[in-house]
C-alpha positions as CSV (number, residue, x, y, z in Angstrom):
1,X,12.8,3.5,8.1
2,X,12.7,7.0,6.7
3,X,16.4,7.6,7.4
4,X,17.6,5.9,4.2
5,X,15.4,7.7,1.7
6,X,16.7,8.8,-1.7
7,X,14.8,12.0,-2.7
8,X,15.3,11.2,-6.3
9,X,13.8,7.7,-6.1
10,X,11.5,7.5,-3.1
11,X,8.1,9.0,-2.3
12,X,6.9,9.1,1.3
13,X,3.6,9.6,3.0
14,X,3.4,9.7,6.8
15,X,0.1,10.0,8.7
16,X,-1.2,9.6,12.2
17,X,-4.4,7.6,11.9
18,X,-7.1,7.6,14.6
19,X,-7.4,3.8,14.6
20,X,-5.6,1.0,16.4
21,X,-2.6,-0.5,14.7
22,X,-4.1,-4.1,14.8
23,X,-7.2,-2.8,12.9
24,X,-5.1,-1.0,10.4
25,X,-3.1,-4.2,9.9
26,X,-6.3,-6.2,9.2
27,X,-7.3,-3.6,6.7
28,X,-4.1,-4.1,4.8
29,X,-3.9,-7.9,5.0
30,X,-7.5,-9.1,4.6
31,X,-8.9,-8.8,1.1
32,X,-12.5,-8.1,2.1
33,X,-11.2,-5.1,4.0
34,X,-8.6,-3.8,1.6
35,X,-11.1,-3.7,-1.2
36,X,-13.1,-1.1,0.8
37,X,-10.5,1.7,0.9
38,X,-7.4,0.9,-1.2
39,X,-8.0,3.3,-4.2
40,X,-9.4,6.8,-4.2
41,X,-13.2,6.8,-4.6
42,X,-15.0,6.7,-6.9
43,X,-12.5,4.2,-8.3
44,X,-12.7,0.8,-6.8
45,X,-10.9,-2.5,-6.2
46,X,-12.8,-5.2,-8.1
47,X,-10.6,-8.2,-7.2
48,X,-8.1,-8.9,-4.5
49,X,-5.9,-11.9,-3.7
50,X,-3.5,-11.5,-0.8
51,X,-1.2,-14.3,0.4
52,X,0.5,-12.4,3.2
53,X,3.8,-14.2,3.4
54,X,7.2,-13.7,1.8
55,X,6.8,-14.7,-1.8
56,X,3.0,-14.7,-1.5
57,X,0.8,-13.0,-4.0
58,X,-0.2,-9.3,-3.6
59,X,-2.7,-8.9,-6.4
60,X,-5.3,-6.3,-6.9
61,X,-7.5,-5.2,-9.8
62,X,-8.8,-1.7,-10.0
63,X,-11.7,-0.1,-12.0
64,X,-10.6,3.4,-12.8
65,X,-13.3,5.2,-14.8
66,X,-14.1,1.9,-16.6
67,X,-10.5,0.9,-17.3
68,X,-9.4,-2.3,-15.7
69,X,-5.9,-2.1,-14.1
70,X,-4.3,-5.3,-12.8
71,X,-1.5,-5.0,-10.3
72,X,0.3,-8.2,-9.6
73,X,3.2,-8.5,-7.1
74,X,4.6,-10.3,-4.2
75,X,5.4,-9.7,-0.6
76,X,9.2,-9.3,0.1
77,X,8.9,-8.9,3.9
78,X,6.1,-9.4,6.4
79,X,6.4,-8.4,10.0
80,X,3.0,-9.1,11.5
81,X,1.4,-5.9,12.8
82,X,4.4,-3.8,11.9
83,X,5.6,-3.9,8.3
84,X,4.7,-5.0,4.8
85,X,7.1,-4.8,1.9
86,X,5.7,-5.7,-1.5
87,X,6.8,-5.1,-5.1
88,X,5.5,-5.5,-8.7
89,X,9.0,-6.3,-9.8
90,X,8.1,-10.0,-9.4
91,X,4.9,-11.9,-9.4
92,X,3.9,-15.0,-7.5
93,X,6.5,-17.8,-8.0
94,X,9.2,-15.1,-8.4
95,X,8.4,-14.6,-12.0
96,X,9.8,-11.2,-13.2
97,X,7.3,-8.6,-14.2
98,X,7.5,-7.1,-17.7
99,X,7.2,-3.6,-16.6
100,X,7.9,-3.2,-12.8
101,X,6.9,0.1,-11.3
102,X,7.8,0.2,-7.6
103,X,8.4,-1.4,-4.3
104,X,6.2,-0.3,-1.4
105,X,7.3,-0.3,2.3
106,X,4.4,0.3,4.7
107,X,5.0,0.5,8.4
108,X,2.6,0.7,11.3
109,X,3.7,2.2,14.7
110,X,1.4,2.1,17.8
111,X,1.2,5.6,19.2
112,X,-1.1,4.6,22.1
113,X,-4.6,5.8,22.7
114,X,-5.8,3.9,19.6
115,X,-3.6,5.9,17.2
116,X,-1.2,4.6,14.6
117,X,1.7,6.2,12.8
118,X,1.3,5.1,9.2
119,X,4.3,5.4,6.9
120,X,4.2,4.5,3.2
121,X,7.3,4.6,1.0
122,X,7.2,4.0,-2.7
123,X,10.6,3.2,-4.1
124,X,11.4,3.4,-7.8
125,X,14.1,2.0,-9.9
126,X,15.0,5.4,-11.5
127,X,14.2,9.1,-11.1
128,X,12.0,9.2,-14.2
129,X,9.6,6.6,-12.7
130,X,9.6,8.4,-9.4
131,X,8.8,11.7,-11.1
132,X,6.1,10.0,-13.1
133,X,4.5,8.7,-9.9
134,X,4.8,12.1,-8.2
135,X,3.2,13.7,-11.3
136,X,0.4,11.1,-11.2
137,X,-0.5,12.5,-7.8
138,X,1.2,10.1,-5.4
139,X,0.7,12.4,-2.4
140,X,-2.9,13.3,-3.1
141,X,-3.9,9.8,-4.1
142,X,-2.1,7.9,-1.3
143,X,-3.2,10.7,1.1
144,X,-6.8,10.2,0.1
145,X,-6.4,6.5,0.5
146,X,-4.9,7.0,4.0
147,X,-8.0,9.0,4.9
148,X,-10.3,6.3,3.5
149,X,-8.3,3.7,5.4
150,X,-8.7,5.6,8.7
151,X,-12.5,6.0,8.2
152,X,-13.0,2.4,7.3
153,X,-10.8,1.1,10.2
154,X,-12.8,3.3,12.6
155,X,-15.9,1.5,11.4
156,X,-14.4,-1.9,12.2
157,X,-13.7,-1.0,15.9
158,X,-11.2,-2.9,17.9
């Protein structure tokens, strides 16, 4: 998946996580789990509605230092256990968003021995938005979240 990246538009995070792919998948697709790790602590997810199917809602609400941030989007592609593609360009019912920010492509590759290669790509419509996301701390933030995901998934077991 990373062979068609545009360095001006795409931001990428690749990690090997010490947790089985099936558990990582559950953490990404079940709201009660996603809410536990999805934003860097001490920020938190206060609401989550996931309808994991093409065209289904991918909605989260964050509390960031007391500010409420709503993120509404849809899934564009769902390959169970392997890949999720979602965007905030559209919301449920294919309604265009007023201010779309990115499309995310997240893949999960089984490495054996209970380990998973986790790749997250954030695609942007222009280089200014990509630079803004990078300057907001994409790598540190998504890296922190990947670490939180790994720790939470390890607590779930198999």
